[in-house]
C-alpha positions as semicolon CSV with decimal commas, in nm:
position;residue;x (nm);y (nm);z (nm)
1;M;-5,518;1,543;-2,049
2;A;-5,848;1,521;-1,847
3;S;-5,765;1,870;-1,689
4;G;-5,737;1,997;-2,070
5;D;-5,358;2,042;-2,028
6;V;-5,250;1,876;-2,346
7;Q;-4,894;2,019;-2,329
8;A;-4,833;1,872;-1,984
9;A;-4,993;1,545;-2,089
10;S;-4,763;1,514;-2,402
11;D;-4,453;1,567;-2,192
12;L;-4,522;1,291;-1,989
13;W;-4,628;1,082;-2,281
14;K;-4,275;1,169;-2,453
15;E;-4,100;0,978;-2,158
16;E;-4,257;0,700;-2,275
17;V;-4,211;0,659;-2,639
18;S;-3,871;0,479;-2,609
19;N;-4,002;0,204;-2,351
20;L;-3,863;-0,119;-2,406
21;K;-4,236;-0,252;-2,341
22;A;-4,428;-0,216;-2,697
23;K;-4,756;-0,189;-2,564
24;I;-4,642;0,119;-2,330
25;R;-4,442;0,293;-2,627
26;G;-4,747;0,208;-2,856
27;R;-5,000;0,348;-2,603
28;A;-4,758;0,653;-2,551
29;C;-4,769;0,723;-2,935
30;H;-5,118;0,700;-2,973
31;N;-5,186;0,946;-2,702
32;L;-4,937;1,193;-2,844
33;A;-5,134;1,104;-3,176
34;V;-5,440;1,194;-2,991
35;G;-5,302;1,530;-2,827
36;M;-5,187;1,668;-3,192
37;E;-5,518;1,582;-3,354
38;L;-5,691;1,793;-3,042
39;E;-5,457;2,093;-3,163
40;G;-5,550;2,050;-3,495
41;N;-5,222;1,926;-3,613
42;L;-5,311;1,603;-3,825
43;V;-4,964;1,587;-4,003
44;Q;-4,790;1,501;-3,694
45;A;-5,092;1,315;-3,538
46;L;-5,037;1,088;-3,852
47;E;-4,686;1,059;-3,765
48;W;-4,727;0,937;-3,400
49;A;-5,044;0,748;-3,506
50;S;-4,796;0,535;-3,735
51;K;-4,535;0,522;-3,442
52;A;-4,820;0,360;-3,260
53;N;-4,924;0,119;-3,490
54;T;-4,565;-0,008;-3,541
55;S;-4,547;-0,075;-3,190
56;L;-4,891;-0,198;-3,135
57;N;-5,017;-0,367;-3,451
58;D;-5,358;-0,401;-3,355
59;K;-5,715;-0,326;-3,513
60;T;-5,748;-0,024;-3,309
61;S;-5,422;0,170;-3,408
62;Q;-5,470;0,065;-3,767
63;E;-5,794;0,200;-3,778
64;Y;-5,723;0,536;-3,622
65;L;-5,410;0,539;-3,882
66;L;-5,657;0,501;-4,161
67;E;-5,904;0,735;-3,992
68;L;-5,644;0,997;-3,977
69;E;-5,546;0,937;-4,334
70;A;-5,873;0,972;-4,473
71;R;-5,957;1,316;-4,257
72;I;-5,621;1,481;-4,401
73;S;-5,720;1,369;-4,763
74;Q;-6,052;1,533;-4,716
75;Q;-5,889;1,862;-4,553
76;T;-5,655;1,883;-4,841
77;I;-5,983;1,868;-5,064
78;V;-6,139;2,122;-4,890
79;D;-5,820;2,360;-4,885
80;A;-5,823;2,318;-5,239
81;Q;-6,170;2,438;-5,303
82;L;-6,139;2,736;-5,056
83;A;-5,811;2,825;-5,229
84;Q;-6,035;2,853;-5,567
85;L;-6,278;3,066;-5,434
86;N;-6,170;3,428;-5,443
87;F;-6,330;3,642;-5,158
88;T;-6,178;3,964;-5,263
89;E;-6,281;4,202;-5,521
């Protein structure tokens, strides 16, 4: 991820999403959520963040989940507002 290769990092994290250890599984899901967010896919990021929260059930994962939900809600409002604008004549 540090090198900017989100896809390669995601491939490695996907190997850990079924790990028996909840902490490893949760961190992998969290990292996948961040990767999806970086790629602009908030819906998939929310799905991975939800899985992370299920595994980790800690304050940080809950806050991230809530933040993604808020961002999706805000994006929905912005999209609706832009749809109402007519830029063509």
